[in-house]
Backbone and ligand atoms as CSV (ligand in chain L), in Angstrom:
chain,resi,resn,atom,element,x,y,z
A,1,UNK,N,N,23.701,102.374,-25.951
A,1,UNK,CA,C,24.232,101.483,-24.914
A,1,UNK,C,C,24.368,102.340,-23.645
A,2,UNK,N,N,23.971,101.785,-22.521
A,2,UNK,CA,C,24.103,102.441,-21.253
A,2,UNK,C,C,25.521,102.275,-20.695
A,3,UNK,N,N,26.046,103.278,-20.090
A,3,UNK,CA,C,27.257,103.141,-19.408
A,3,UNK,C,C,27.027,102.533,-18.009
A,4,UNK,N,N,27.776,101.560,-17.617
A,4,UNK,CA,C,27.538,100.963,-16.311
A,4,UNK,C,C,28.814,100.928,-15.472
A,5,UNK,N,N,29.911,101.465,-16.003
A,5,UNK,CA,C,31.154,101.416,-15.327
A,5,UNK,C,C,31.203,102.206,-14.040
A,6,UNK,N,N,30.624,103.433,-14.093
A,6,UNK,CA,C,30.794,104.265,-12.922
A,6,UNK,C,C,29.463,104.585,-12.180
A,7,UNK,N,N,28.432,103.801,-12.493
A,7,UNK,CA,C,27.161,103.995,-11.834
A,7,UNK,C,C,26.663,102.772,-11.141
A,8,UNK,N,N,26.073,103.032,-9.999
A,8,UNK,CA,C,25.330,102.027,-9.331
A,8,UNK,C,C,23.868,102.252,-9.591
A,9,UNK,N,N,23.253,101.374,-10.290
A,9,UNK,CA,C,21.807,101.686,-10.654
A,9,UNK,C,C,20.812,101.006,-9.748
A,10,UNK,N,N,19.715,101.734,-9.599
A,10,UNK,CA,C,18.621,101.160,-8.806
A,10,UNK,C,C,17.989,99.994,-9.553
A,11,UNK,N,N,17.042,99.312,-8.958
A,11,UNK,CA,C,16.378,98.201,-9.660
A,11,UNK,C,C,15.633,98.674,-10.944
A,12,UNK,N,N,15.478,97.760,-11.819
A,12,UNK,CA,C,14.890,98.037,-13.125
A,12,UNK,C,C,13.364,98.324,-12.982
A,13,UNK,N,N,12.854,99.066,-13.910
A,13,UNK,CA,C,11.389,99.131,-14.095
A,13,UNK,C,C,11.093,98.627,-15.486
A,14,UNK,N,N,9.909,98.179,-15.674
A,14,UNK,CA,C,9.496,97.638,-16.952
A,14,UNK,C,C,8.319,98.373,-17.552
A,15,UNK,N,N,8.386,98.738,-18.769
A,15,UNK,CA,C,7.230,99.415,-19.428
A,15,UNK,C,C,6.924,98.611,-20.701
A,16,UNK,N,N,5.734,98.788,-21.277
A,16,UNK,CA,C,5.398,98.173,-22.461
A,16,UNK,C,C,5.461,99.175,-23.584
A,17,UNK,N,N,6.162,98.807,-24.653
A,17,UNK,CA,C,6.263,99.658,-25.837
A,17,UNK,C,C,5.825,98.850,-26.973
A,18,UNK,N,N,4.739,99.333,-27.627
A,18,UNK,CA,C,4.143,98.567,-28.774
A,18,UNK,C,C,3.932,97.093,-28.457
A,19,UNK,N,N,3.476,96.851,-27.280
A,19,UNK,CA,C,3.214,95.459,-26.816
A,19,UNK,C,C,4.392,94.636,-26.376
A,20,UNK,N,N,5.547,95.264,-26.394
A,20,UNK,CA,C,6.760,94.549,-26.001
A,20,UNK,C,C,7.253,95.077,-24.658
A,21,UNK,N,N,7.667,94.202,-23.779
A,21,UNK,CA,C,8.206,94.639,-22.498
A,21,UNK,C,C,9.619,95.153,-22.606
A,22,UNK,N,N,9.848,96.339,-22.115
A,22,UNK,CA,C,11.189,96.959,-22.232
A,22,UNK,C,C,11.638,97.359,-20.860
A,23,UNK,N,N,12.879,97.173,-20.531
A,23,UNK,CA,C,13.360,97.477,-19.146
A,23,UNK,C,C,14.234,98.721,-19.183
A,24,UNK,N,N,14.083,99.530,-18.121
A,24,UNK,CA,C,14.885,100.712,-17.981
A,24,UNK,C,C,15.171,100.904,-16.456
A,25,UNK,N,N,15.680,102.042,-16.163
A,25,UNK,CA,C,16.013,102.356,-14.809
A,25,UNK,C,C,15.244,103.651,-14.368
A,26,UNK,N,N,14.825,103.688,-13.052
A,26,UNK,CA,C,14.099,104.831,-12.528
A,26,UNK,C,C,14.906,106.073,-12.807
A,27,UNK,N,N,14.265,107.145,-13.244
A,27,UNK,CA,C,14.989,108.407,-13.481
A,27,UNK,C,C,15.313,108.618,-14.961
A,28,UNK,N,N,15.349,107.538,-15.714
A,28,UNK,CA,C,15.655,107.725,-17.163
A,28,UNK,C,C,14.514,108.354,-17.905
A,29,UNK,N,N,14.826,109.029,-18.975
A,29,UNK,CA,C,13.729,109.516,-19.804
A,29,UNK,C,C,13.216,108.399,-20.671
A,30,UNK,N,N,11.999,108.565,-21.184
A,30,UNK,CA,C,11.513,107.583,-22.086
A,30,UNK,C,C,12.350,107.482,-23.342
A,31,UNK,N,N,12.878,108.592,-23.804
A,31,UNK,CA,C,13.731,108.622,-24.978
A,31,UNK,C,C,14.943,107.843,-24.775
A,32,UNK,N,N,15.593,107.905,-23.613
A,32,UNK,CA,C,16.731,107.085,-23.265
A,32,UNK,C,C,16.406,105.604,-23.264
A,33,UNK,N,N,15.306,105.261,-22.653
A,33,UNK,CA,C,14.874,103.908,-22.665
A,33,UNK,C,C,14.705,103.330,-24.058
A,34,UNK,N,N,13.984,104.109,-24.932
A,34,UNK,CA,C,13.731,103.665,-26.287
A,34,UNK,C,C,15.103,103.399,-27.065
A,35,UNK,N,N,15.960,104.382,-26.974
A,35,UNK,CA,C,17.213,104.298,-27.670
A,35,UNK,C,C,18.035,103.108,-27.125
A,36,UNK,N,N,18.078,102.909,-25.809
A,36,UNK,CA,C,18.833,101.843,-25.237
A,36,UNK,C,C,18.233,100.498,-25.635
A,37,UNK,N,N,16.968,100.492,-26.001
A,37,UNK,CA,C,16.344,99.266,-26.461
A,37,UNK,C,C,16.498,99.082,-27.979
A,38,UNK,N,N,17.183,99.942,-28.659
A,38,UNK,CA,C,17.360,99.899,-30.066
A,38,UNK,C,C,16.236,100.386,-30.857
A,39,UNK,N,N,15.251,101.157,-30.216
A,39,UNK,CA,C,14.099,101.671,-30.902
A,39,UNK,C,C,14.362,103.168,-31.207
A,40,UNK,N,N,14.980,103.421,-32.352
A,40,UNK,CA,C,15.342,104.826,-32.678
A,40,UNK,C,C,14.311,105.529,-33.490
A,41,UNK,N,N,13.302,104.837,-33.971
A,41,UNK,CA,C,12.193,105.477,-34.687
A,41,UNK,C,C,11.067,105.615,-33.617
A,42,UNK,N,N,10.714,106.866,-33.353
A,42,UNK,CA,C,9.717,107.119,-32.341
A,42,UNK,C,C,8.326,107.248,-32.958
A,43,UNK,N,N,8.298,107.674,-34.211
A,43,UNK,CA,C,7.027,107.842,-34.905
A,43,UNK,C,C,7.320,107.917,-36.419
A,44,UNK,N,N,6.264,107.781,-37.160
A,44,UNK,CA,C,6.336,107.925,-38.593
A,44,UNK,C,C,5.570,109.197,-38.957
A,45,UNK,N,N,6.235,110.117,-39.620
A,45,UNK,CA,C,5.644,111.424,-39.928
A,45,UNK,C,C,4.574,111.271,-40.992
A,46,UNK,N,N,3.854,112.340,-41.216
A,46,UNK,CA,C,2.711,112.368,-42.122
A,46,UNK,C,C,3.181,111.982,-43.546
A,47,UNK,N,N,4.411,112.282,-43.935
A,47,UNK,CA,C,4.914,111.941,-45.231
A,47,UNK,C,C,5.509,110.554,-45.279
A,48,UNK,N,N,5.390,109.742,-44.213
A,48,UNK,CA,C,5.908,108.399,-44.190
A,48,UNK,C,C,7.326,108.266,-43.808
A,49,UNK,N,N,7.961,109.363,-43.388
A,49,UNK,CA,C,9.361,109.271,-43.020
A,49,UNK,C,C,9.476,109.045,-41.477
A,50,UNK,N,N,10.506,108.243,-41.132
A,50,UNK,CA,C,10.725,107.976,-39.687
A,50,UNK,C,C,11.271,109.187,-38.959
A,51,UNK,N,N,10.779,109.363,-37.781
A,51,UNK,CA,C,11.200,110.499,-36.926
A,51,UNK,C,C,11.687,109.979,-35.602
A,52,UNK,N,N,12.623,110.695,-34.995
A,52,UNK,CA,C,13.130,110.201,-33.704
A,52,UNK,C,C,13.644,111.378,-32.910
A,53,UNK,N,N,14.548,111.073,-31.984
A,53,UNK,CA,C,15.089,112.072,-31.100
A,53,UNK,C,C,15.897,113.110,-31.913
A,54,UNK,N,N,15.637,114.371,-31.656
A,54,UNK,CA,C,16.331,115.444,-32.313
A,54,UNK,C,C,16.918,116.460,-31.346
A,55,UNK,N,N,16.105,117.220,-30.648
A,55,UNK,CA,C,16.653,118.295,-29.822
A,55,UNK,C,C,16.943,117.736,-28.417
A,56,UNK,N,N,16.179,116.750,-27.934
A,56,UNK,CA,C,16.256,116.121,-26.624
A,56,UNK,C,C,16.082,117.209,-25.510
A,57,UNK,N,N,15.230,118.194,-25.775
A,57,UNK,CA,C,14.937,119.212,-24.708
A,57,UNK,C,C,13.554,119.763,-24.838
A,58,UNK,N,N,12.699,119.075,-25.549
A,58,UNK,CA,C,11.258,119.455,-25.581
A,58,UNK,C,C,10.861,120.520,-26.543
A,59,UNK,N,N,11.754,120.906,-27.487
A,59,UNK,CA,C,11.441,122.009,-28.357
A,59,UNK,C,C,10.869,121.616,-29.708
A,60,UNK,N,N,11.231,120.431,-30.229
A,60,UNK,CA,C,10.890,120.108,-31.647
A,60,UNK,C,C,9.675,119.231,-31.872
A,61,UNK,N,N,9.318,118.429,-30.895
A,61,UNK,CA,C,8.204,117.473,-30.932
A,61,UNK,C,C,8.449,116.257,-31.937
A,62,UNK,N,N,9.700,116.089,-32.363
A,62,UNK,CA,C,10.019,114.950,-33.208
A,62,UNK,C,C,9.864,113.616,-32.446
A,63,UNK,N,N,9.918,113.680,-31.129
A,63,UNK,CA,C,9.945,112.415,-30.338
A,63,UNK,C,C,8.511,112.069,-29.791
A,64,UNK,N,N,7.471,112.621,-30.386
A,64,UNK,CA,C,6.171,112.357,-29.854
A,64,UNK,C,C,5.794,110.882,-29.886
A,65,UNK,N,N,5.294,110.423,-28.793
A,65,UNK,CA,C,4.736,109.062,-28.686
A,65,UNK,C,C,3.417,109.174,-27.896
A,66,UNK,N,N,2.675,108.096,-27.878
A,66,UNK,CA,C,1.437,108.042,-27.094
A,66,UNK,C,C,1.602,107.288,-25.819
A,67,UNK,N,N,1.240,107.880,-24.704
A,67,UNK,CA,C,1.102,107.191,-23.477
A,67,UNK,C,C,-0.315,106.688,-23.403
A,68,UNK,N,N,-0.515,105.411,-23.229
A,68,UNK,CA,C,-1.816,104.768,-23.196
A,68,UNK,C,C,-2.237,104.735,-21.754
A,69,UNK,N,N,-3.379,105.416,-21.453
A,69,UNK,CA,C,-3.913,105.488,-20.105
A,69,UNK,C,C,-4.656,104.251,-19.725
A,70,UNK,N,N,-4.920,104.061,-18.451
A,70,UNK,CA,C,-5.656,102.825,-18.024
A,70,UNK,C,C,-7.035,102.676,-18.667
A,71,UNK,N,N,-7.682,103.783,-19.040
A,71,UNK,CA,C,-9.003,103.664,-19.667
A,71,UNK,C,C,-8.889,103.580,-21.184
A,72,UNK,N,N,-7.667,103.427,-21.683
A,72,UNK,CA,C,-7.475,103.222,-23.109
A,72,UNK,C,C,-7.262,104.488,-23.905
A,73,UNK,N,N,-7.511,105.642,-23.249
A,73,UNK,CA,C,-7.231,106.881,-23.998
A,73,UNK,C,C,-5.722,107.060,-24.190
A,74,UNK,N,N,-5.388,107.842,-25.160
A,74,UNK,CA,C,-3.970,108.080,-25.445
A,74,UNK,C,C,-3.646,109.532,-25.177
A,75,UNK,N,N,-2.490,109.740,-24.601
A,75,UNK,CA,C,-2.018,111.066,-24.333
A,75,UNK,C,C,-0.701,111.272,-25.053
A,76,UNK,N,N,-0.677,112.173,-26.054
A,76,UNK,CA,C,0.605,112.421,-26.732
A,76,UNK,C,C,1.636,113.110,-25.831
A,77,UNK,N,N,2.855,112.558,-25.858
A,77,UNK,CA,C,3.864,113.064,-24.947
A,77,UNK,C,C,5.239,113.118,-25.723
A,78,UNK,N,N,6.042,114.070,-25.337
A,78,UNK,CA,C,7.420,114.144,-25.891
A,78,UNK,C,C,8.251,113.170,-25.031
A,79,UNK,N,N,8.812,112.168,-25.739
A,79,UNK,CA,C,9.545,111.091,-25.031
A,79,UNK,C,C,10.786,111.649,-24.320
A,80,UNK,N,N,11.335,112.738,-24.807
A,80,UNK,CA,C,12.544,113.322,-24.157
A,80,UNK,C,C,12.224,114.031,-22.860
A,81,UNK,N,N,10.940,114.294,-22.607
A,81,UNK,CA,C,10.548,115.018,-21.388
A,81,UNK,C,C,9.862,114.097,-20.317
A,82,UNK,N,N,9.598,112.827,-20.705
A,82,UNK,CA,C,8.905,111.974,-19.803
A,82,UNK,C,C,9.879,111.114,-19.008
A,83,UNK,N,N,9.755,111.065,-17.714
A,83,UNK,CA,C,10.532,110.155,-16.876
A,83,UNK,C,C,9.719,108.857,-16.749
A,84,UNK,N,N,10.428,107.768,-17.014
A,84,UNK,CA,C,9.683,106.450,-17.082
A,84,UNK,C,C,9.257,106.064,-15.650
A,85,UNK,N,N,8.158,105.342,-15.651
A,85,UNK,CA,C,7.605,104.746,-14.434
A,85,UNK,C,C,7.222,103.316,-14.711
A,86,UNK,N,N,7.202,102.516,-13.672
A,86,UNK,CA,C,6.874,101.107,-13.809
A,86,UNK,C,C,5.457,100.953,-14.412
A,87,UNK,N,N,5.346,99.949,-15.292
A,87,UNK,CA,C,4.012,99.565,-15.825
A,87,UNK,C,C,3.454,100.635,-16.811
A,88,UNK,N,N,4.214,101.599,-17.256
A,88,UNK,CA,C,3.732,102.501,-18.299
A,88,UNK,C,C,3.458,101.714,-19.567
A,89,UNK,N,N,2.534,102.212,-20.333
A,89,UNK,CA,C,2.208,101.569,-21.656
A,89,UNK,C,C,2.382,102.676,-22.700
A,90,UNK,N,N,3.242,102.456,-23.656
A,90,UNK,CA,C,3.590,103.443,-24.629
A,90,UNK,C,C,3.486,102.897,-26.042
A,91,UNK,N,N,2.926,103.688,-26.909
A,91,UNK,CA,C,2.920,103.214,-28.341
A,91,UNK,C,C,3.579,104.286,-29.177
A,92,UNK,N,N,4.404,103.844,-30.080
A,92,UNK,CA,C,5.008,104.776,-31.049
A,92,UNK,C,C,3.960,105.180,-32.038
A,93,UNK,N,N,4.068,106.321,-32.601
A,93,UNK,CA,C,3.021,106.868,-33.451
A,93,UNK,C,C,3.290,106.650,-34.933
A,94,UNK,N,N,2.264,106.349,-35.691
A,94,UNK,CA,C,2.396,106.202,-37.120
A,94,UNK,C,C,1.609,107.260,-37.927
A,95,UNK,N,N,2.216,107.838,-38.862
A,95,UNK,CA,C,1.519,108.769,-39.749
A,95,UNK,C,C,1.032,110.044,-39.087
A,96,UNK,N,N,1.855,110.596,-38.218
A,96,UNK,CA,C,1.495,111.846,-37.544
A,96,UNK,C,C,2.564,112.875,-37.721
A,97,UNK,N,N,2.194,114.132,-37.526
A,97,UNK,CA,C,3.138,115.177,-37.656
A,97,UNK,C,C,3.248,115.820,-36.293
A,98,UNK,N,N,3.731,115.122,-35.329
A,98,UNK,CA,C,4.011,115.572,-33.992
A,98,UNK,C,C,2.838,115.390,-33.071
L,1,LIG,S1,S,13.496,115.447,-29.260
L,1,LIG,FE1,FE,12.698,117.456,-29.578
L,1,LIG,S2,S,10.960,117.557,-28.331
L,1,LIG,FE2,FE,11.831,115.634,-27.817
C-alpha cells in the first residue's frame, strides 16, 4: 500500500504487466509498482518456486522480469532497479533462474 498522507503525487503512468494495465507514479521503481498492485511473485524459478523482491538494491537478481521492447524482443531487467515509464510492457518470468 502506498502512503499518500504526506505526499503530493504527480499524475499516474500506466504500464502493462502480463497483459494487464497497472498504474503507478513517475519515479517509482517497477518493484514498487508490482508490489502496490498486489503482484508479489516476480518470476517462477527453475525449480518451480515463486521468487520476488529480496535485496531491493540490485544484488540478488530475484526480481528479474522481462521488459518487452517495441520489436517484441525481451530484455531481462531487475525490477528493483528500473524506474517506470508510461506505456512500458513487462512480463513476469516463468521457469527461470534469474
Ligand atoms: S531484489 Fe535483489 S536484485 Fe532486485
